[in-house]
C-alpha positions as CSV (number, residue, x, y, z in Angstrom):
1,M,81.2,96.6,97.5
2,A,81.9,97.0,101.3
3,R,79.2,97.9,103.8
4,N,78.9,100.8,106.2
5,F,81.2,100.4,109.3
6,A,78.2,100.7,111.6
7,E,76.2,98.2,110.0
8,I,78.7,95.6,111.2
9,A,80.0,97.2,114.3
10,F,76.6,98.5,115.9
11,T,74.9,95.3,116.9
12,D,71.8,95.5,118.9
13,A,73.8,95.3,122.1
14,V,76.0,98.1,121.2
15,K,73.0,100.1,120.3
16,A,71.4,99.7,123.6
17,Q,74.7,100.7,125.3
18,Q,74.7,103.8,123.1
19,E,71.1,104.6,124.1
20,K,72.0,104.0,127.7
21,H,74.9,106.6,127.6
22,G,73.3,109.0,125.4
23,S,75.3,108.7,122.2
24,R,72.6,106.8,120.2
25,R,71.1,109.6,118.5
26,S,74.1,111.0,116.9
27,Y,75.3,107.7,115.7
28,A,71.9,106.8,114.2
29,R,72.5,110.1,112.0
30,M,76.0,108.5,111.1
31,E,74.3,105.4,110.2
32,A,71.6,107.2,108.1
33,V,74.3,108.5,105.9
34,Q,75.9,105.7,103.9
35,Q,79.7,106.4,104.0
36,G,82.1,105.7,101.3
37,T,83.1,102.2,101.6
38,D,85.6,101.7,98.8
39,I,89.3,102.2,99.5
40,G,90.2,105.7,98.4
41,F,93.4,107.4,97.9
42,A,93.7,108.6,101.6
43,E,93.3,105.0,102.8
44,A,95.6,103.7,100.2
45,E,98.2,106.2,101.2
46,F,98.1,105.6,104.8
47,I,97.9,101.6,104.4
48,A,101.2,102.1,102.0
49,E,103.0,103.9,104.9
50,R,102.3,101.5,107.5
51,D,105.0,98.8,108.5
52,G,102.7,96.9,110.9
53,F,99.0,96.4,112.0
54,Y,97.0,94.6,114.5
55,L,94.9,91.6,113.4
56,A,92.2,90.1,115.4
57,T,90.6,86.9,114.8
58,L,88.0,84.5,116.6
59,G,88.9,81.1,117.7
60,A,86.3,78.3,117.5
61,N,86.3,78.5,121.5
62,G,84.8,82.1,121.1
63,Y,87.9,83.7,122.2
64,P,89.4,86.7,119.9
65,Y,93.1,86.5,119.3
66,V,95.0,89.7,118.4
67,Q,98.3,89.4,116.8
68,F,100.8,92.1,115.4
69,R,101.8,91.7,111.9
70,G,105.0,93.8,110.8
71,G,107.2,94.0,107.7
72,P,108.8,96.7,105.6
73,A,106.5,99.8,105.0
74,G,103.9,99.1,102.4
75,F,104.0,95.1,103.0
76,L,100.2,95.4,103.4
77,K,99.2,96.0,99.9
78,V,96.2,97.6,98.3
79,L,95.1,95.0,95.4
80,D,92.1,97.1,94.3
81,H,89.2,99.2,95.5
82,A,88.0,96.5,98.1
83,T,90.9,94.0,98.4
84,L,94.2,94.0,100.5
85,G,96.8,91.4,100.7
86,Y,100.1,90.6,102.2
87,A,102.7,87.8,102.2
88,D,102.6,85.7,105.5
89,F,106.0,84.6,106.6
90,R,107.0,81.6,108.5
91,G,107.1,82.6,112.2
92,N,106.8,80.7,115.4
93,L,104.8,77.8,113.8
94,Q,101.8,78.3,116.2
95,Y,99.4,79.0,113.5
96,V,96.6,80.7,115.5
97,S,95.5,83.3,113.3
98,V,95.6,80.8,110.1
99,G,93.7,78.2,112.2
100,N,91.0,80.5,113.5
101,L,90.5,81.6,109.9
102,T,89.8,78.2,108.7
103,G,86.5,78.1,110.9
104,N,85.6,81.8,110.6
105,D,87.1,84.0,108.0
106,R,86.1,87.3,109.5
107,A,88.8,89.5,110.9
108,A,89.5,93.1,112.3
109,L,92.6,95.2,111.6
110,I,93.8,98.3,113.4
111,L,96.4,100.2,111.6
112,M,98.3,102.8,113.8
113,D,100.2,106.2,112.9
114,Y,101.2,107.0,116.4
115,A,103.4,109.9,115.5
116,N,100.4,111.7,113.9
117,R,97.7,110.1,116.2
118,R,95.8,108.5,113.4
119,R,94.0,105.2,113.3
120,L,92.2,103.2,110.7
121,K,89.9,100.3,111.5
122,I,89.0,97.8,109.0
123,Y,86.4,94.8,108.9
124,A,87.5,92.1,106.4
125,R,87.0,88.5,105.3
126,I,90.4,86.9,104.8
127,E,91.2,84.2,102.3
128,V,94.3,82.3,103.0
129,V,96.2,81.0,99.9
130,D,99.0,78.7,100.2
131,A,102.3,80.0,98.6
132,G,102.5,77.3,95.9
133,E,98.6,77.6,94.9
134,N,98.9,81.1,93.2
135,P,102.6,82.2,92.3
136,E,101.3,85.2,90.6
137,L,99.8,86.6,93.7
138,I,102.9,85.7,95.8
139,A,105.0,87.7,93.2
140,R,102.5,90.8,93.7
141,L,103.0,90.8,97.7
142,E,106.6,89.8,97.9
143,D,109.4,92.3,98.6
144,P,112.5,90.8,97.0
145,E,114.7,92.7,99.8
146,Y,113.0,91.4,102.7
147,P,114.4,88.1,104.0
148,G,111.9,85.2,105.0
149,K,110.1,82.3,103.6
150,I,106.6,83.1,102.3
151,E,104.1,80.4,103.4
152,R,101.1,82.0,102.2
153,A,99.3,85.1,100.9
154,M,96.4,86.5,103.1
155,V,93.9,88.2,100.9
156,L,91.7,90.7,102.7
157,H,88.2,91.3,101.2
158,V,87.2,94.5,102.9
159,E,83.8,94.9,104.0
160,A,84.1,98.2,105.9
161,F,86.5,100.6,107.5
162,D,86.3,103.6,109.7
163,W,88.9,106.2,110.6
164,N,88.8,106.7,114.5
165,C,89.0,109.3,116.8
166,P,92.7,110.3,117.8
167,Q,91.7,111.7,121.3
168,H,93.4,109.0,123.6
169,I,96.3,108.0,121.2
170,T,99.6,108.8,122.8
171,P,102.1,110.0,120.2
172,R,105.0,107.6,119.6
173,Y,107.9,107.6,117.1
174,T,110.0,105.1,115.5
175,V,113.9,105.4,115.4
176,E,113.7,106.5,111.8
177,E,111.1,109.2,112.7
178,I,113.2,110.5,115.5
179,R,116.4,110.5,113.3
180,E,114.5,112.7,110.9
181,M,113.0,115.3,113.5
182,N,116.7,115.4,115.1
183,A,118.3,115.8,111.6
184,P,118.4,119.8,111.7
185,L,119.7,119.7,115.2
186,V,122.4,117.4,114.4
187,E,123.3,119.5,111.4
188,H,123.4,122.4,113.6
189,I,125.6,120.8,116.3
190,A,128.0,119.6,113.5
191,K,128.4,123.2,112.1
192,L,129.1,124.5,115.7
193,E,131.7,121.7,116.3
194,A,133.3,122.6,113.1
195,E,133.2,126.3,113.9
196,L,134.7,125.5,117.4
197,E,137.5,123.5,115.8
198,R,138.2,126.4,113.3
199,L,138.7,128.8,116.2
200,R,141.0,126.6,118.1
């Protein structure tokens, strides 16, 4: 079972900063209440709607590396109450994240819903599985309609997650979201144009 997010995030140095800036008492109360750590319906639904996320790994030199991973909505799949997975496609052949994970399997993900100003943070340990090693797993993760050569499966063993404050998230919209929002307006314009044409 995954651990409380604060148990991982709130190191002694973090707690010292919280104390210094006056937020420690409220976060100490949060730590005292063990939060749900299994992936529930709300998390699964949110994850299924995402078409990308930010992935952070740590290099052997101590530097973090953050990469955007994208694909069709739902490419990051919930495999069970504590496991996620996605098919990793051939890209620019740098292999920075995969290389980092060979020395340290810890990772952090941030999943964004800019339009609704929602953010889900996840701590996980990532198991890298070459495509030829587990065809059944690859079959669970692949999308037959998405082109690209799958090189490996990335299996994420979730240790903790946290829904984050929306306060400073600037709303942004995909082309599809804008199209949906504008659909009533486009329909109204089409009706007006048809009426004008009829009156001519």
